N, C-alpha and C positions, 0 to 999 in steps of 0.2 A: 836699230830693232831686238827687240830682247823676248826671250822665249824662256821657260823657267817653270816651275812647279811639277816638272815629272819626276817623278822618283822612278826609278831606271836600278839594274844590275849592269855594270858593266863588267866585260873581259874581254883582256888584251895581251900583250908582248911589254914590257917598258921599251921607250925607244931608249935609254939611256940610261948610266945609273942616277938614283936622287937626288935632289939640290935639296938643301935647306939657306931659310933665310929666318931671320928674326923680328917679330915685329914689334912698333917703335914700347910695347911695353916688355916686351924681353922675353916671348912666348915662340917658340921654333914649332916655324912650319916647313913641312917640306912636301914637294910636289911629284911626285910621279908621274909620267908622260906615259902612255900609253898607247899602242898602236891597234887600230881596231876594225877590223872588215881582210878581207884577204885583197884587195889590191884587183878584183876579178869588176867587170862593170854593173856585178847586180851587187858588189857586196864591194866598194871603195875604200882605201886605205884612209881612218881618218885617227886624227889629232886627239885624245882627249887626255886635260890634265886634270889631277887628284891630288888637289892639296889637301893633307891631313895635318893636323895640331897638335902640339903637347907632347903628352908620351905616347902616342902612336905617332906621331912625326919622329920620336927617337927611335921606337922602334923598327920602323920604314927606312929610317936615314942606312938602321946597320945591315937590316937584310936586304934589299934591294940594292947592291952595290954593284950591278951590268947591266947592259942592256938584254933584252929574250927573257926575261924572266916573267914565265905566268904569272897572273895577276888576275883577281877579283874584286869590283868594289862595288857597292851599293849606297846611290845617296839622291841627289835633287841635281837632276838635269837641266844646265845653263847654258842656252845657244845664243851667242849674241854675233851681231856682225857690225864692222868696222872696216873704216878705212886704214888699208897697209900700204905698203910700198907696191906694190903691186894691183890695185884697187883690192874692191870690195875683197872682205877675207870673212872668216865665218871662224868666231874663238868656240869651243866645247868645252865646258868644265864641268863635274860633276861636284855639287857641295853638299858638306855635313855629313860625311863618310865618317862612321864610327867603326870600321873591319873590314879588313886587308884579307882576301885570302891569300896565299901565296901556295903554287902547285908545281911539280916538279916535273920532269921534262917526259914523264909519262902517264904526266896528268893525274894525278894522282896527289890530293888538298897534304902541303904538307906542313905549312903551321899558319895558324890564324892568327893576326895583329889587331888586338881592339885596346890596345894603351891603357887598358886595367892591371891592376896590380894582381899576380896569379895568390891566388887563396892559398894560404898554407895550413893545414892540420896539422894538427898535431895530437895523439894519443893522450895522456896522462892517466899511469895505471896506478892505482893504489896497494901501497905494498904488504 
């Protein structure tokens, strides 16, 4: 069973440091796993995998170096049900993520990762 196509924003805390691998074409893929929810009956804890590619993957690997980092990501939510070791399991993944927002312990926005090169503007003065 597949449920896909829901564009959404997910905010949670990293479960562990980001993990990377490479596609057969040599493109870096970094996966960040977020714990979403507070573990209560009303908001049970769910694990959401957030794979990012290319330059964004490089940036994420540098910044997400431990568990407990607050991260916000927007993308297409994909939920699938599969047969695991302990019966039926649900996998949740956020696809097509173009940006990750990193928050500090106070909840303030600390960094935005976009995978795009920062544009450097220089002024040329005529002498």
